[in-house]
C-alpha positions as CSV (number, residue, x, y, z in Angstrom):
1,M,7.8,-16.9,3.7
2,R,6.8,-14.7,0.7
3,S,8.9,-11.8,-0.3
4,S,7.8,-8.2,1.0
5,R,8.4,-6.5,-2.4
6,P,4.3,-6.0,-3.4
7,H,4.7,-7.5,-6.6
8,A,1.4,-9.0,-6.5
9,A,-2.1,-7.9,-5.5
10,S,-3.6,-9.2,-1.9
11,R,-7.1,-10.1,-1.3
12,Y,-8.7,-8.5,1.8
13,L,-12.2,-9.3,3.8
14,P,-14.4,-7.2,2.4
15,E,-17.9,-7.3,4.9
16,E,-21.2,-5.0,5.5
17,G,-20.2,-2.8,9.1
18,G,-16.5,-3.5,8.9
19,L,-13.2,-6.1,9.1
20,A,-14.3,-9.5,9.0
21,P,-14.0,-10.7,12.7
22,A,-12.5,-14.2,11.5
23,V,-11.7,-15.8,8.6
24,H,-12.8,-18.8,6.7
25,R,-10.5,-22.1,6.8
26,A,-9.2,-22.5,3.3
27,A,-6.3,-23.8,1.7
28,S,-5.2,-20.2,1.6
29,L,-5.4,-19.6,5.4
30,A,-1.9,-17.9,5.9
31,E,-2.6,-15.5,3.1
32,E,-6.1,-14.8,4.2
33,V,-4.3,-14.6,7.7
34,Y,-2.0,-12.0,6.6
35,D,-4.9,-9.8,4.8
36,A,-6.9,-9.7,7.7
37,I,-4.0,-7.8,9.9
38,F,-3.0,-6.0,7.6
39,A,-6.0,-4.4,6.8
40,R,-7.0,-3.6,10.4
41,L,-3.2,-1.9,10.1
42,M,-3.8,0.1,7.2
43,A,-7.3,0.9,8.9
44,L,-5.9,1.8,12.6
45,K,-8.1,-0.9,14.0
46,I,-4.5,-1.7,15.3
47,P,-3.5,1.6,15.9
48,P,0.4,3.0,15.5
49,G,2.6,2.0,18.6
50,A,-0.3,-0.6,20.0
51,R,0.7,-4.0,21.3
52,I,-0.2,-6.8,19.1
53,T,-0.9,-9.8,20.8
54,V,-0.5,-13.8,19.0
55,D,-3.3,-14.8,21.5
56,N,-5.9,-12.1,20.8
57,L,-5.8,-12.9,17.4
58,V,-6.0,-16.6,17.8
59,R,-9.8,-15.5,19.1
60,E,-10.2,-13.0,16.6
61,L,-9.4,-15.0,14.1
62,A,-10.5,-18.3,15.0
63,V,-7.1,-19.9,13.7
64,S,-3.9,-21.3,14.8
65,Q,-0.6,-19.3,15.8
66,T,1.2,-20.9,13.0
67,P,-0.3,-18.8,10.6
68,I,-0.7,-15.4,12.7
69,R,3.2,-15.6,13.4
70,E,4.2,-15.9,9.7
71,A,1.7,-12.9,8.9
72,L,3.4,-11.1,11.5
73,G,6.7,-11.9,10.0
74,R,5.8,-11.1,6.6
75,L,4.5,-7.4,8.6
76,E,7.8,-6.8,10.0
77,G,9.4,-7.3,6.6
78,E,7.1,-4.8,5.3
79,G,8.0,-2.5,8.3
80,L,4.2,-2.0,9.4
81,V,5.4,-4.4,13.0
82,V,7.9,-4.4,15.0
83,K,9.3,-7.8,17.3
84,T,11.0,-7.1,20.0
85,H,12.9,-9.3,22.2
86,L,11.1,-10.5,25.5
87,V,8.7,-8.1,24.7
88,G,6.5,-9.3,21.5
89,Y,4.9,-7.7,18.4
90,S,3.7,-3.9,18.1
91,A,2.5,-2.1,15.2
92,A,5.3,0.1,14.1
93,P,5.0,4.0,15.4
94,Q,3.1,6.6,13.3
95,I,5.9,8.1,10.9
96,T,6.7,12.0,11.9
97,R,6.0,15.2,10.1
98,A,9.8,15.6,9.1
99,R,9.9,11.6,7.9
100,F,6.4,12.1,6.4
101,E,8.2,15.1,3.9
102,E,11.7,13.3,3.3
103,L,9.6,10.6,2.0
104,Y,7.7,13.0,-0.5
105,D,10.6,14.9,-1.3
106,L,12.7,11.6,-2.0
107,R,9.5,10.2,-4.5
108,L,9.6,13.5,-5.5
109,L,13.0,13.2,-6.9
110,L,13.2,9.7,-8.3
111,E,9.2,9.0,-9.2
112,P,8.5,11.8,-12.1
113,E,11.9,11.0,-14.2
114,M,11.0,7.1,-13.7
115,A,7.4,7.6,-15.0
116,G,9.5,9.3,-17.7
117,R,11.9,6.5,-18.5
118,A,8.8,4.3,-18.2
119,A,6.5,5.8,-20.5
120,A,9.6,6.1,-23.2
121,S,10.2,2.3,-22.8
122,M,6.7,1.3,-22.3
123,T,5.3,-1.7,-24.4
124,D,1.6,-3.3,-24.9
125,Q,1.6,-5.6,-22.1
126,A,2.9,-3.1,-19.6
127,L,0.2,-1.1,-20.3
128,E,-1.7,-3.5,-19.9
129,A,-0.5,-4.7,-16.6
130,L,-0.7,-1.4,-15.1
131,T,-3.8,-0.7,-16.6
132,G,-5.0,-3.6,-14.3
133,A,-2.8,-2.5,-11.3
134,A,-4.2,0.9,-10.9
135,G,-6.5,0.2,-8.9
136,V,-9.8,2.0,-11.1
137,N,-11.9,-1.1,-10.1
138,L,-11.9,0.0,-6.6
139,R,-13.9,3.0,-7.5
140,G,-17.3,3.8,-4.7
141,G,-20.3,2.1,-6.1
142,G,-21.5,1.3,-2.4
143,A,-18.3,-0.7,-1.4
144,D,-17.4,-0.9,2.4
145,E,-15.1,2.2,2.4
146,R,-13.4,0.3,5.6
147,A,-12.4,-3.2,3.9
148,R,-11.6,-0.2,0.2
149,Y,-8.9,1.4,1.7
150,P,-6.6,-0.9,2.8
151,Q,-7.1,-3.0,-1.0
152,F,-6.1,0.4,-2.2
153,A,-3.1,0.8,-0.2
154,R,-1.9,-2.0,-1.6
155,Q,-2.8,-1.9,-5.2
156,D,-1.1,1.7,-5.3
157,A,2.1,0.4,-4.3
158,I,2.1,-2.0,-6.7
159,F,0.6,0.1,-8.8
160,H,3.9,2.3,-8.1
161,D,6.2,-0.4,-8.0
162,M,5.0,-1.6,-11.5
163,I,5.9,1.8,-13.2
164,L,9.6,1.5,-11.1
165,E,10.2,-1.4,-12.8
166,V,9.2,-0.8,-16.2
167,G,11.4,2.4,-16.1
168,G,14.1,-0.2,-15.3
169,N,16.5,1.2,-12.6
170,G,16.7,-1.6,-9.8
171,L,18.3,0.7,-7.5
172,V,15.6,3.2,-7.2
173,R,13.2,0.8,-7.1
174,E,14.6,-1.3,-4.3
175,T,15.1,2.2,-2.6
176,L,11.8,2.9,-2.4
177,T,11.4,-0.5,-1.3
178,H,13.2,-0.4,1.6
179,Q,11.3,2.6,3.1
180,H,8.1,0.5,3.0
181,T,6.4,4.8,1.6
182,H,3.1,3.4,1.1
183,F,1.9,1.5,3.8
184,H,3.4,4.0,6.4
185,I,1.7,7.0,4.5
186,F,-1.5,5.0,4.2
187,R,-1.8,5.1,7.7
188,L,-1.9,8.7,8.4
189,M,-5.5,9.2,7.1
190,F,-8.1,7.1,6.7
191,H,-10.8,9.0,4.0
192,A,-12.2,8.3,0.9
193,L,-10.3,11.4,-1.0
194,V,-7.2,9.6,-0.3
195,T,-9.0,6.6,-2.7
196,E,-10.9,8.1,-5.5
197,E,-8.9,11.9,-6.2
198,A,-5.6,9.3,-6.5
199,L,-7.8,7.1,-8.6
200,D,-7.7,9.8,-11.1
201,E,-4.2,10.7,-11.0
202,H,-3.7,7.0,-11.8
203,E,-5.7,7.9,-14.6
204,A,-4.0,10.8,-16.1
205,L,-0.8,8.6,-15.6
206,L,-2.0,5.5,-18.2
207,M,-3.3,8.2,-20.5
208,A,0.4,9.4,-20.5
209,F,1.6,6.2,-20.9
210,A,-1.1,4.8,-23.5
211,S,0.7,7.7,-25.7
212,R,4.2,7.0,-24.7
213,D,4.2,10.8,-24.0
214,V,7.9,11.2,-21.5
215,D,7.1,14.4,-20.3
216,A,2.8,14.3,-19.7
217,A,4.3,10.8,-17.9
218,R,6.9,12.8,-15.7
219,L,4.1,15.6,-15.0
220,A,1.1,13.0,-14.3
221,M,3.4,11.3,-11.6
222,R,4.8,15.0,-10.1
223,V,0.9,16.1,-9.9
224,H,0.0,12.6,-8.4
225,L,2.6,12.7,-5.9
226,E,2.6,16.3,-4.6
227,R,-1.5,16.5,-4.5
228,S,-1.2,13.1,-2.0
229,R,1.7,15.1,0.1
230,D,-1.5,17.8,0.5
231,R,-4.0,15.2,1.4
232,L,-2.1,13.2,4.1
233,S,-0.4,16.4,6.1
234,P,-3.2,17.7,7.7
235,A,-3.4,14.5,9.3
236,F,0.0,16.1,11.5
237,D,-2.5,18.8,12.3
238,Q,-5.3,16.7,14.5
């Protein structure tokens, strides 16, 4: 089973009108099953706290139990699925407003500094990798939003994790990864602005990294996190 750390982008199953009802049988079947369930969780097709029945997924995805159980195990490791003894699987409960505020407090304390350190030690190779991970290729263009949103949630996690890696503090990276921050936050609100505005902010970070400007990188990360918090906090008022 692959680690839950978001080191590489996952593939999703875009289809006109929504999520694909089934996955195609291929060598990457286990990965496709994981992506299909992940997309349902992120787009709230499986609501927070809802029971996840393996037999139902077998019928929906037209696959056996084995890749489904493997996928649910991975998602449990990422904090999106909870397994209860003698009960089974369920989607993780939604985070509370208090937890949401705590997560952003933590990120604002750590990530701007890590962005500055990343700018100071940026190499051409690292910049190229960050540019590829920033998700700017996911802009509109008529793409199905229900497929694009879960994909961006994964890309955003990868992009931020790579910045932490370049920043060079393994403990900070491990701490933020362990909180599964991105996945819980992105389940709060399904909205195009969450993607489009964040991509603009990713581009500002890339510009700071390209110029190796430490102060600009710190500021760009702080602005990005503050705006992200402001975009998503209304979800608690619904």
